[in-house]
N, C-alpha and C positions, 0 to 999 in steps of 0.2 A: 598256612602262609600263602599258598597259591590262590586260595579263594579270596583272601584279603586283597592281594595285588589285583586280582581280576575285578573286584568291586571298585577299587580305587580307579582303575583305568576306565571302567564304565562310567563312573561319576565324572571323571575329567572329560570324557567324550561327550556326556550329556551337557556339561557346562559349556564346552566349545560350541556344541550345536545350538544351545540356547542363546549364547552371545552372538553367534552368526545370524540367528533368526532376528534378534533385536537390531543388529546392524542393518539387516535387509529392510526391516520396518522403518528405521530412521531414514534410510536412503530413499525409500518410497515416499515418506512424508515430505522429505526435503524436495524431491522432484515434483510432488503434487502441489506443495504450497510455496516453494521457493525459500522457505525458512530453514536455516541450518544453525544448529547449536554447536559452538566450538568448545566452550568450557562450562562445566557445571559443578557446583559443590553444595552440600547441605549439612547443616548442623542442627542438632535437636537439643531441647532443654525441657526437662521434666518439671512442670509447674504444679503437679498434684499436691494438694493441701494434705498435710499429714494429720490434721485434726480428725478425730473419730467421726464426726458428723459428715466430713467431706471425703472419707476414705473410699467410698463407692464411686467417686467421680475422678476420672483420670484426665489430666490436662497436659498436652505436649505442644510445645512451640517449635515449629520448624523454621529455620532461617535458610532461605534458598538464594543462590547467586548464580547467574548464568550470563554468558555473552554469546552473541551470534550475529547473523545477518540475514536479511531478506533481500536477495539479489544484491543491489549496490548500496543498500542502507544497512549500517551496522548499529547494534544496540547492546546495552548492558541492563540487566534486570536484577533488582534486589527486592525480595518480598518475603513476608512472614505469613505462615499459616498456623492458626491455633486449632488444634484438635481437642474436642471434648467428648469423652466417652463415659457413659453410665451403663447401668444394667439393661436399659431399654434401647439405647440408640448411640450412634456416633455421628458427630457433626464437625464440619470443618469450615473455617472462615478465614479469608485473607484480611489480616489486620493492618498491613502496611505494604505499600508498593512504591518503588522508586525506579524510574526509567531514565536511563542516560543514553542519549543518541548523539553520535558525532555530527557536527555541523553539516548540513546539506543545503542544496538550493531550493529544497521543498519547504517553503515557509508554512504551508498548511499543516505540517506535522507538529509544530510547536504547540499550538492550541489543543490539538488532538491528544498529545502526550499528557498535557496538564489535566485534561478531562479524564483520561484513563487512570491517572494517578489518584485523582480526587475520588473517583468511584471505586478504586481498587479492583478494576475489571480487567483481568488478564486475558480472558477470552475475547473481549472486544478489541483489545490491543492487537493481538495476533491476527484476528480475522480481518480487521480494518486495514492493518498494515499490508497484509497479503493482497487485498483487493486494490488498495491504493497503488502499490507497486505495479500490479498487473495493468491498471489503467495508464500509469505513466509510461510503461513499456509499450503499450499499444499506441499511445500518442506519439512516441518517438518513432515507432515503425511507420506510422501513417505519414508523419512529416517527411521522413526519409524517402518514402515511396513517391510522394508528390514532387519532392526536390529532384529525384532521379528522372521522373517522367516529364516534368516541365522545368528544366534547369534554368532557363532564361527568365521565367516568370516568377518562380517560387524562391523566396529568400528566407533564410533562417539566421537572423542577425545574432542570436544568442546560442546557436547550435540546435541540433535536433532534440536535445533533452529538455529544452526550455518550453515555455507555454505559449510562445509567439511564432506565428508564421505570417509572412508578408507576401502579397501577390501584387506584382507590377506588370504593366503591359508596355512593351516598347513602342507599340502603335498609338498608345494613348498616354503620352507623358504627363506626369502630374497626378494621374489617377492611381490610387493605391488602396488595397483592401488588407486590413490587419485583422487576423483571426487570433483571438485570445482564448486558449483552451486550458481552463483550470480543472484540477481534480480536487473536489471538496469532500470533506468528511463532516456529516451532520452530527447533531447532538446525540443521536442513537448509534453512531458509529457506521452509518450507511455511507458508502463511497459513491459519489455521483459526479459525472462529467458536466462541466458548464462551459459552453462555447458562446462567445460574443463576437460580433463583427463591428469593426470600426472603419467605416469608409472615409477616405481622404480624397479631396479633389481640388483643382484650382479654384480660386475665388470666382472667376468668370463663369465656370461651370455651375457653381452653387447658385449664382444669381439667375442663370438661365433655367434652373431646375424647377419649373413651375408646378410640375406634378409631384414634387417632393420625393422623388425616387431615392435620392441619397439619404434623406432624413428618415425614411421608413425602411431603409435597407436592413438595419439590425432586426426589426420585427419580422421582416420577410425571411431573413436568414433562419430565425428560430422556427418559423413555420416550415421552412424547407427541411430543417433537421428532423422535425417530427414526421414529415412525410417520407423522406428518403433515407434517413440515417446519416451518420457522421461522414463516412467516406464518400458516399454518393453526393451529399450536399456540398462537400468541399470541392469535389470534381466539377459539379455544376457551376459553382462559384468561379473557379479558375477559368473554365471555358467561357463563361459569360463576359469576362474581362479581356481574355487573351485569345479569342477565337481567331482573329486575323493573324496573330503571331504564329499559329500552328497550321494555317491553311496550306 
């Protein structure tokens, strides 16, 4: 009797240790990727054919459902995995994927979600979502940094989480630089930033711009991005318009 109780206690202790280890791993993954899973369930269905010629092939359909979030973006996933096992091998394939995301201001995600569902590519969904959110958070921090550093010149009409930053100079009324910073997800799931410059100026200034400085400004800005990087290019842009404001 004593031996049995001791074995039961050891088994319970091992289970608690194993669960603690799993919780630590989940916490680490959540910290690393920003993805947290709140609810998860799975159901299985045996699809093995009972006919004699098919007896050696086992088929199991797994139905998974989970919900979670990646920082500020929440999602629900429903997907099916078909496992086929014979004497030589075991294979698994995702046969169906449905992604439900709560409405967000990130319009880029809609097309990406449809593409992930069509390809039934869970890995691409999680990987691209992680990097998409990372870029959006970086954009927000960058906009907030410049708003704090140049409060009179930098304006965020739709908030720091938007894709737009406006630069105005008190010394040059009518001149305005609009930076549009989008975060795009390409066909392969790669997440890339895309920044564009839209200069605005009074009509009189446009007529006097014989060297087409304003017209070529967007191309010059892209060259600046390639040479300096995002933050240094934005800093240079702000200073070029607002130098007198901060002398």
